[in-house]
N, C-alpha and C positions, 0 to 999 in steps of 0.2 A: 523622846523623839529627836531632840537636838543633838544628843551625843551620837545617835545613829546617823544623822545627817553629816556631822563632822567626821565620823568614821568613814562614810562613803566618800566624802571629799578627800580625805587623807589617802584612801586606797586609789581612787581614780585619778586624782590630779597630782598629788604629792608622791604617789607610789610608795606609801608607808603603810605597813601592816600595823594595826592596833586592834586588839580584841576586846578588852574590857573597857568599861567607861573610864576608869582611872587612867589606863594607858592612852586612851583617845584624848583625854584632856591634857595629859602630859605632852603628847605629840602635837596637839594644837598649840601649846606653848613653844615647842621646838620650831614650828614653822611660822611663829609670830602671829598666829590668829588670836592668841591670848597672851596677855602680859603675865609676868610671874605672879602678881597679886591675883589676877583673874584665875589663873590655874589653881592657885591655893584655894580660892573660893569655890571653884568647881570640885576640887577634891573634898572640901568640907561638905558640899552639897551631896556628894556620893555617900559620905559617912552618915549624914543626916537621913538620907533615903534608906540606908541599911538599918538604921536605928528604928525608923518608923515601921518597918516591915515586921519586926520581931518584938516590939514593945507596945504595951497598951497603957502607958503612963500619961495621964492628961497633962501634967506639968511639962514633961518632955515634948509632947505634941504642941503645946503652946509655945515653947521655946523655939522649936523648929519652925513653926508657923511664922514667927517673927522674922525669920530669915528669907521667907519666900519672895518678898519684893526684890531683894538684892539678887537672888537667884534668877528671877524672871528677867531682870535688867541684864545680867550677865549672858543669859541664853539669847536674848534679842541681839545683843552686841555681837556675839559669835556668829549668829546667822547672817547678820548684816555684813560682816566682814567676808564671809564665804560668798555671799551674793556679789559683793564688790569685786572680789578677786575673779570670780567666774565671768563677770561682765567685762572686766578689763582684759581678760585673756581671749575673749570671743572675737 
């Protein structure tokens, strides 16, 4: 849901098209909603998501599970920055 929120923000506020989750996170970096490191983490999150959809390997699931805390923190920070920008432009 966060990438869809970022996608809508990019379209409505920044006037930037971004279709895929990866493109959205890259554009988020371009408009400085995400740092380079955060964008890399977001891209890793996309890769992990894709792995979980097609893999039924418990070891891989545990490995990806260990990343969820940092992904949640990243997504909260992104949403907070969007809220701050919208509030400052109102």
